[in-house]
N, C-alpha and C positions, 0 to 999 in steps of 0.2 A: 024683225028676229033677225034679218039680213044685213038689216042699217044698222045693226047695236053689233053685232059681228065686225062687218065695215069699219066700224069705228074703232072697235078695239084691237083691230089690227095697224091700221092709222096709229094709233097710240103706241104699241108696242114696236113699230117701227121708228117712231120718232123717238122712242127713248132710247133705242139702238143706236142711233145717229147722233143725240147727243151724248150718249156714254163715250164714242167713237172720238166724238170731237174734244171732250175733256181727255181721253186717253194720249190723243195727239198733242193737246199743248202740254202735258208732263213731259211727253217726250222731248218737246222742245226748249224746255225748262233746265233741262239736264245739264248739271256743270261738272267738271272734271272734276275728279276726288283730290280734295285740299291735303292731302298726304301726298309731299314730293316724291317718296320711293316703298318699296312693299319687299320683303323679303322674305323669300321661295325656299327654305331647305327641304329637297326632293326625299331626303334622305337613302339615296340608293348605294346600294356598293356594287360595281361594276363587275370587280375581279370574285371577291366571293363571300356567298351569302352568309358567313358564319366564320368572323375577322376570330372570333378567339380560339377560334380551333385550326387556323390556319396552321403550315409552316413557317419556315423561316424563307421568304422570297429574295432576300438582299443579303448579299456577306460586304458590308462596307471593311473591312480588317484588309483586304486585299488593296485597297487607295492609297494607305498611307501605313508607313510602317510603323510600329508600336513601341514607344518610347516610354522609359520609367519616368520623362519628365511632364508626362501627358497627364494635368491637371483636372481630377473629376470632383466639383465642385457640387453646393446644394444650388448654386444657379442652375436653369436649365438652358442651352445653348443649342441651336438650331443652321442647320444650313437651308438654303433656301433655290428652289430652281423653278424654272416657268418655262413655260412654250406656247405656241401661240397658232392656228390655225388659217387657213387665206382669207375665212371668213370673220375673224376678227378685227374689222376696222368700221372705218366711219363713213358713212355717208348720207347725208339729210341737207335738205335747203340749198344746197349747192356743194357743199362744201364735202372734200373727200378727200381723208387720211388715210393713205396705205395700210395697210394689218400692220406691218413690223414697224413701224412708226407707232398708230397707233397703241400700240401694245409694249411697245417701251414703253412709254411714259405710263402708260395703265400700268406696269410694274414697277417703275421707281413710287409712284405715287403709293401705291398698294405697300410696297417694302417701309416706306416711312410711316406711313397709318400704323402698321404690324407695330413697333414699335419693338421687338421682342430684342433676346442676346443672338442676335446674326453673328456668325462666323465673320473673321474677315475675309476679303476679296479673295486671295491665295486661297487658303483651307477651305472659303465655299467652290472655290475653282475646280474642285476633285469632283466635284459632285456634279457640272454641268459638262455632261459628257453625252457622247452616243448611247452609252450604254444602261446609264440612269434613262434615257428618252425614251429607247424601245421599250425599256421594262414598266415603264408606268405613265405614256404619253401616248395619244394615239399616232398611227403609221405614220400620217400625213405630218405628224408638228413639228415645228420648226423651234431650236431651241432661241431662249433670250438672255443675252451677255446683262445678267443684271452686276458686274462686278464693277463698274465706276459706281453703284448705288452704296455699297459697301465699304466698312471702314477698312481704309491700306495702312497694312502694319511696316512701321519703319523698320522694328528689331526684327531681322531675320532669325532669331532665336527664341521670338514667341509666336509666331506664323503660324506655328502645330501644338500651340502649348495647352492650348483645353479641348477637353472631348466633346466632342459635337453629340447632344442627347438625340436629336429627331433631325428627320430631313422634310421639309414640307415642299409637295410637287405641285406647281398651280398649272393647271391647265385650261388657255383662254380659248372657247371652243366657238363659239359664235357671237357675233352682236350684230344687231338691227333697228330699224327703228318701225313703229309701227304709227299709222294715222287710222284714225277711225271718225271718220263723218255719222255728227247727229243734226239731222237736219240742217239747222243753221249755225253746229257747234261743231268743230275740231277740235279733236284730244291726239299729242302726240305722245308716245311712249318709245324709250330706250329699252331693250329687251338684252341683257347678258348672259349668256351660257354658257358655264365655268364650272370646271371639275377639280376640286383638288385631294392630296391624299397627304398622311401624319404616317410618316415611317419612323418604327421604333430602330437605330443605328446600332444599338447594343444586343437585341433579338433578332434585327431583322424580319421583321413581321410589319403589315400594315397594320395600323391602330385605327384609323379614320379613312375614311373615303366615301365622300359624297358630292351629289349634283346639286348644283345650285343656280335658280334663274332670277337674277335680280330685275325689278321694273324702277325706273324712275323718269317720273312725268316732266315732259317737255313744256315749253311755250311756244304757243304757235304762232304767236304773235311776234314776237321777240328772237327770232332762227340765231339772229348774232350770236347771244350767249350763253344758248344750247351746250355747243360745243365745251365750253368752260364748265358748265355747270358738270357736264358730263365725266367729263377726267379730273374735277374736285371733291363730286360727290360719290358715284360708282365704286371705285378703288375702295373710298371708309365704310361704304357698303359691306362691301364682300369681305374686309380686316376683321369687323363684327360677327361674321358669321365662324370664319375660322378662328379668331380668339376665343369665340364660346365652345367650341371643339377642342380647344389646345387648355381651359381651362378643367375638362371635365377626364382629361389623359391619369387613367391611374397613378403614374409615375410623375406625374406634377406631385401630387401629395407629401 
């Protein structure tokens, strides 16, 4: 009886060791996801838990004199303001790009990818102010000059000719690279944390307020192309999230 018990224990231990060995082999064979990015919309509203019940938080009438010449057409026109925090810089594989430079290039690519009816550079400049920054961005955020990325209207009579319907405020909060080791396999992911808001300039209310986390898989074996891939693809990823929210605006219908 004792011999049978000893044999049973031996078989049980060998089975567990064999199972553990298989599990380790499975871990070693883990491969990075083939998806080159993941969009995670946190659906959070840091200002007001009920956007529908809010009072007007912004009055744009003081920014520009109301003129009869202002045209309110069927197209929806947008102003855009971008800010960045000091953590929104690129540092990976020995390459360092300061936050202001990285954020500025990121902003240019974002504006190009959005392809909305943006105000010209002068009209949009009315919203690039400390007042807007203090109201809709973190305390330590700094403005990004987006004027070079917008249309430069030569006809001064047309600079303020169109009524701007919406203001998009984008805050570039944090950017970092995650490195994960799976025994002999290494994966790298670029992570961007961004907040954006869409404000109605006719009602002064925030229509959308979202925190977004973007993930982009980097190539651990070809680091020379990682920065270019990040700056090419991640602004497009963010534009997809913003455009999805723009399409849901009731005033767009």
